N, C-alpha and C positions, 0 to 999 in steps of 0.2 A: 867536336860536334857543333856546328851551327844551325840554327834555324832560321829557313829561308823567309825573304818579306818581299812583299812589292811585286815587282816583275818578275824576280825569282821563284817564288812562293808560286803564282799564276801558271810560271811553264812548267814547275814542277807538278803542281795539280793537274797538268792536263795528262802527265806521262804516269801517274799516281794514278788514274781513272782508268788508264788503260791497263797498267798491272790488274787494277781492281776485276775489269773484265776478264782479262786471265784466269784470276782465281775462282770466278766462277765456275770455270770449267774444269776445276779440280777435281779429281776423282778420291782423292784423299778421304777416309772416314775421319781422321783425327782434326786436319785444320786443310783451310784453304785457301793458296796464297797464288799470287800470283807475279809475275816479273816481266819486267821491259825493259831493255837495253838499248840505250841512245849513243851513237858514235856521230860525230860531225851534222848533225842536226837532224838525222834518219834513224827511225828505229830498225835497230840492228839483229834483235835477239829477242823470243819471245818467250815464256815458259808457264808452267802451273805443273803444281805437284800431284804426282800419282805413281802407281808402280811402274817399274821398270818396263819400257816399251810398252806401257798402258796394258800390260799381261796382266789379268787377274790371277793366274797360277802363282804370280809373284808378290801378291799381296799379302803383308805380313801383321797388318794392322792389328788384329787378334792375338798377336803371339805373344805371351808371357815375357817380355825383355830380361828379367832376370834369368831367364832359360838359355839364353847364350852365353856363350864362353868370354871372361872379360878379353880377348883380343878382339873379339867382334866389336869395333868399337863405334860406329854407328848402328843404332838400334831402330832408326826410321825404316819403315815399309818403302817410301817412297822416294822418286827422284824427286829432289827440293825445285822448286819453281827457277831458283837462281841456276842451278845444275843446269836444266834445261835450259834455260835463254842463254847461258853462256856456249851449251853446248850449237844451239841455234846459230849466234852470230860468229862462231868460229868456224862453222859448214860453212854456212853462207856471205859470210862478210868478214874473214879473216884480215883483210887490210884495216878495220876501222875500229878493232875492238880497242887496242892499245889506246888508254885516255878515252874512252867510254864512260857514262855513268849507268848505274842499275840502280833501276827505279821497285820499289818492292810493296806489294800491299797484301792483306789478309781479309777476308770477309767472314761476315758470319754465313750461319747454313741458308739464311735465305737472300745471304747476296749483298748486305749493305754491310758500307767500311767497317773496320774495327781495328782499332790501333795496333800496329805492328810489333810491338812489346822491344826489349832490349836485344842488343845485338846479342848472340849466344852461337850459330853456328859456326864452329870452325873448319865443317868442309867445306862451306860456301865461300867463307873469308878468306880459306888460304887458298880456292881456287880462282875469285876473282883480282886475289892480290898478284897471283903467278902468272895470269893470261894479263895483264896491265889495266884493269878496269881503273880507274879513279877514284870514284866515288859509290858511296852507297847512298840513297836517297830513299826516305822511309815517312809513313806519318807514325807520330806516337802521340800521347794523350794532351802533347802539349802544339802542335802545330807539324809542319813537313819539315824535317830537319835532312842535313850530310853529314855523311862520316867519311874522312879519308878513307882510301881503302885500308891502309895500315894501320890508321886510328882500327876500324871498325875490326880487323883482325887482332888486334890487341886486346880490344874489348870483349870480344867473343871470347879469347882463352882465359880472360878473370873474371868470366860469368859466373855470378853466384844467385842460385836460385834466391825469391823472397821467401821466408820460411812464414 
């Protein structure tokens, strides 16, 4: 992971702000996240978290996660912003996905920027790695940082929540 500075930070900040606009659209009751994927200097994919196909019948935010069988590995109710953005990019710009950069943002209930936190979602990290996205860029407590996708995936699998 490296922190961005100067022109790199300014350019990333533009895309982080775009990802925040996507996050405001999120309908998830637990977190408001947004993603912008940029390939060849063009936005090629957008996403925010909400139930699959934005269908309220698929909302499971209030379900006690311990009620699921241990084989149900993803216990979230929503499509993640990263998943949606990757699907969007593959649908409309598949030739630009390899080598692209994924910008992720999180906002609070009032739409204000919020630190993204540590990498932990193996569903998204594996998907991004598999389609050839080169970097995850997000804003944490110390600034805008970039992770190589393989590094992000490794960190996600090693995530341990702070107690």
